C-alpha positions in Angstrom: -0.8 -6.7 11.3 -1.6 -5.5 7.8 -2.9 -8.2 5.4 -0.5 -9.1 2.7 -1.4 -8.6 -0.9 -1.8 -12.3 -1.5 -4.3 -12.4 1.4 -6.2 -9.5 0.1 -6.5 -11.1 -3.4 -7.9 -14.2 -1.8 -10.5 -12.2 0.0 -11.5 -10.2 -3.1 -12.5 -13.2 -5.1 -15.1 -14.1 -2.5 -17.3 -11.2 -3.5 -20.0 -12.0 -6.1 -21.4 -9.4 -8.6 -24.8 -8.0 -7.8 -27.8 -6.8 -9.9 -27.8 -3.0 -9.7 -31.5 -2.9 -10.3 -32.3 -4.7 -7.0 -29.3 -3.5 -4.9 -30.1 -1.9 -1.5 -27.7 1.0 -0.7 -27.0 3.5 2.0 -24.4 6.3 2.1 -23.2 8.0 5.3 -20.4 10.5 6.0 -18.5 10.9 9.3 -15.5 12.6 10.7 -13.6 12.0 14.0 -10.5 13.5 15.6 -8.2 11.5 17.9 -5.7 13.1 20.2 -2.2 11.7 20.2 0.6 12.3 22.6 3.8 11.3 20.7 6.0 12.9 18.1 5.7 9.7 15.9 2.1 8.6 16.1 1.0 5.7 13.9 -1.9 5.6 11.3 -3.1 2.3 10.0 -5.8 2.0 7.4 -6.7 -1.4 5.8 -9.5 -0.8 3.3 -11.1 -3.2 0.8 -13.3 -1.2 -1.6 -12.3 2.5 -2.0 -9.4 4.9 -1.8 -7.2 6.3 0.9 -5.8 9.9 1.1 -3.3 11.0 3.7 -2.1 14.6 4.3 -0.3 16.4 7.1 -1.8 18.8 9.5 -1.6 19.9 13.1 0.6 18.3 15.8 -1.2 16.3 18.5 -4.2 15.0 16.6 -5.2 12.6 13.8 -8.4 13.6 11.9 -10.1 11.0 9.8 -13.2 11.5 7.6 -14.9 8.8 5.6 -17.7 8.4 3.1 -19.3 4.9 3.5 -21.4 3.4 0.8 -23.0 0.1 2.0 -24.7 -2.1 -0.6 -26.2 -5.6 -0.8 -28.4 -7.6 -3.3 -31.5 -7.4 -1.1 -32.7 -6.1 2.3 -32.0 -9.3 4.2 -28.4 -9.3 3.2 -28.2 -5.6 3.6 -29.2 -5.9 7.3 -26.8 -8.8 7.7 -24.0 -6.7 6.3 -24.3 -4.4 9.2 -23.0 -7.2 11.4 -20.6 -8.7 8.9 -18.9 -5.7 7.3 -17.6 -3.2 9.8 -15.0 -0.6 10.3 -12.9 -1.8 13.3 -11.5 1.3 14.9 -8.8 1.3 17.6 -7.3 4.6 18.8 -5.1 5.7 21.7 -2.5 8.3 22.5 0.0 6.5 20.1 -2.2 6.5 17.0 -5.3 5.2 15.3 -6.1 2.2 13.1 -9.1 1.5 10.8 -9.7 -2.0 9.4 -12.6 -2.7 7.1 -13.8 -6.2 7.3 -10.4 -7.7 8.1 -10.3 -10.9 6.0 -8.0 -12.6 8.5 -10.9 -12.4 11.1 -14.1 -12.2 9.2 -13.8 -14.4 6.2 -16.5 -16.9 7.4 -18.9 -14.1 8.2 -18.4 -12.5 4.8 -19.2 -15.8 3.2 -22.7 -15.5 4.7 -23.2 -12.2 3.0 -22.3 -12.8 -0.6 -22.7 -9.7 -2.8 -22.4 -7.3 0.2 -20.0 -4.4 0.0 -18.8 -1.6 2.1 -17.1 1.0 0.0 -15.2 3.5 2.1 -13.3 6.6 0.9 -10.9 7.6 3.7 -9.3 11.0 4.1 -6.8 11.4 7.0 -4.9 14.4 8.2 -2.0 13.5 10.5 0.9 15.2 12.4 4.0 15.5 10.2 6.0 12.8 11.9 3.3 10.1 11.6 4.3 6.6 10.6 1.8 5.7 7.9 0.7 2.1 7.0 -2.2 2.1 4.6 -3.6 -0.3 1.9 -6.7 -1.1 -0.1 -7.8 -3.8 -2.5 -10.0 -2.3 -5.3 -12.0 0.6 -6.6 -9.6 3.3 -5.3 -6.1 4.8 -5.2 -3.7 5.2 -2.4 -2.4 8.8 -2.1 0.0 9.9 0.6 1.7 13.3 0.6 4.2 15.3 2.7 4.5 12.9 5.6 7.8 13.0 7.5 7.4 9.5 9.1 8.1 6.2 7.4 5.4 5.2 4.8 4.1 1.8 3.9 1.5 1.7 1.2 -0.2 -1.0 -0.9 -2.9 -1.5 -3.4 -4.1 -4.6 -5.3 -6.1 -3.1 -8.2 -5.1 0.5 -8.5 -2.2 3.0 -8.3 -0.1 4.1 -5.4 1.0 7.7 -5.3 3.4 8.7 -2.5 5.0 12.1 -2.7 6.9 14.6 -0.6 7.9 11.9 1.9 11.3 11.3 3.7 11.3 7.5 4.1 9.5 4.4 2.9 9.5 0.8 4.1 7.4 -0.9 1.5 5.4 0.3 -1.5 3.4 -2.4 -3.4 0.8 -2.8 -6.1 -0.4 -5.7 -8.1 -2.2 -4.0 -11.0 -1.3 -0.3 -10.9 1.4 2.3 -11.3 3.7 3.3 -8.4 5.0 6.8 -7.9 7.3 7.6 -5.0 8.7 11.1 -4.5 11.0 12.3 -1.8 11.4 15.7 -0.2 15.0 14.7 0.8 17.5 12.0 0.1 16.2 8.8 1.9 18.4 7.2 4.5 16.8 3.8 5.1 16.1 0.7 3.0 12.8 0.3 1.1 11.1 -2.4 -1.0 9.0 -1.3 -4.1 7.1 -4.0 -6.0 4.4 -4.2 -8.6 3.3 -7.0 -11.0 1.6 -4.9 -13.8 2.6 -1.3 -13.7 5.4 1.2 -14.1 7.5 2.4 -11.2 8.7 6.1 -10.9 11.2 7.1 -8.2 11.6 10.8 -7.8 14.6 11.8 -5.7 16.6 15.0 -5.1 19.8 15.6 -7.2 22.8 14.1 -5.5 20.9 11.3 -3.9 23.0 8.2 -3.2 21.4 4.7 -3.1 22.0 1.1 -4.1 19.2 -0.3 -6.2 18.6 -4.0 -6.7 16.4 -4.7 -9.8 14.3 -7.8 -10.5 12.5 -7.1 -13.8 10.9 -9.5 -16.2 9.4 -7.3 -19.0 10.7 -3.8 -18.6 13.6 -1.4 -18.8 15.3 1.1 -16.4 16.0 4.7 -17.1 17.9 6.9 -14.7 18.3 10.7 -14.8 20.9 10.4 -12.0 24.4 9.3 -12.6 24.5 5.6 -12.1 27.0 2.7 -12.2 26.8 -1.0 -12.0 26.4 -2.6 -8.5 28.0 -6.0 -8.0 25.5 -8.3 -6.2 26.2 -11.7 -4.9 24.2 -14.6 -6.4 21.7 -16.3 -4.1 21.3 -20.1 -4.0 18.0 -21.7 -2.9 18.0 -25.4 -2.1 14.8 -27.5 -2.4 14.0 -31.2 -2.4 11.5 -32.7 -4.9 10.8 -36.5 -5.1 13.9 -37.1 -3.0 16.2 -35.2 -5.2 17.9 -31.9 -4.2 17.5 -29.0 -6.6 19.3 -25.7 -6.5 17.9 -22.4 -7.9 20.6 -19.8 -8.5 19.6 -16.2 -9.0 21.6 -13.1 -9.6 19.9 -9.7 -9.6 20.9 -6.6 -11.5 22.1 -3.7 -9.5 22.7 0.0 -9.9 24.6 2.4 -7.6 23.3 5.9 -7.7 25.9 8.6 -6.7 28.0 7.3 -3.8 25.5 4.6 -2.9 23.5 4.5 0.3 20.3 2.7 1.4 19.2 -0.4 -0.5 16.1 0.0 -2.6 14.8 -3.4 -3.8 12.7 -2.8 -6.9 10.8 -5.5 -8.7 8.2 -5.7 -11.5 7.0 -8.3 -13.9 5.4 -6.0 -16.6 6.5 -2.4 -16.2 9.4 0.0 -16.6 11.4 1.8 -13.9 12.2 5.5 -14.1 14.5 7.2 -11.6 14.2 10.9 -12.0 15.6 14.1 -10.4 13.1 15.9 -8.1 12.1 19.2 -9.8 
């Protein structure tokens, strides 16, 4: 399971700054190819420091290259980082996953290596129908292009750029812009969320979708014909000090064209642009 953004934020604050003058570093580059035997293989990359790039290539194989930069404040902790900060790889005929120091499993061990880092720049080439699920925390961007399978992408401190895709499930960033571009009109629901950053949705002319909007500081501009979408209010009941409380929320909605899949878009500080694909 991919760590949630809140989990990744909690992990990121464990890392202490290091003195560059005494830092021990090592850089290596590697590339591997994994055979897959399905029309919809799955690629999962959970990174911490560094970016992720995904492109389409030949059917029947997933090719991944990476530049690893390992660093630590001194030699002792550098040696320790080889056991505590790893890339966990799991591959079979149905796909491949790469998890860098999974915070759900390695938090205690990373605590014993304060100041250690493993920056990884991933580049993956996948079959066109691959289901992509990728995310990073800091020091990099997430860049996915021309994938026909459903895309899930996230970043904590950096942008997410997804273009030429057919479907998305979830696109998230905490501090960074989100750009999502489609090669055809999407047919399934998707959630797009950022805290600080603009959201751009690039769709073909004639696309129909129902958009729910939860914005705090920002405006919405659409190049496609849009009308209001009537949304039911939601009521949340809580109990505090023995007293019931009810929180009532009604989101704003837009219907593009004749309507269609539901796109839930939310941002605290950022604008939303829905533009026609050129």
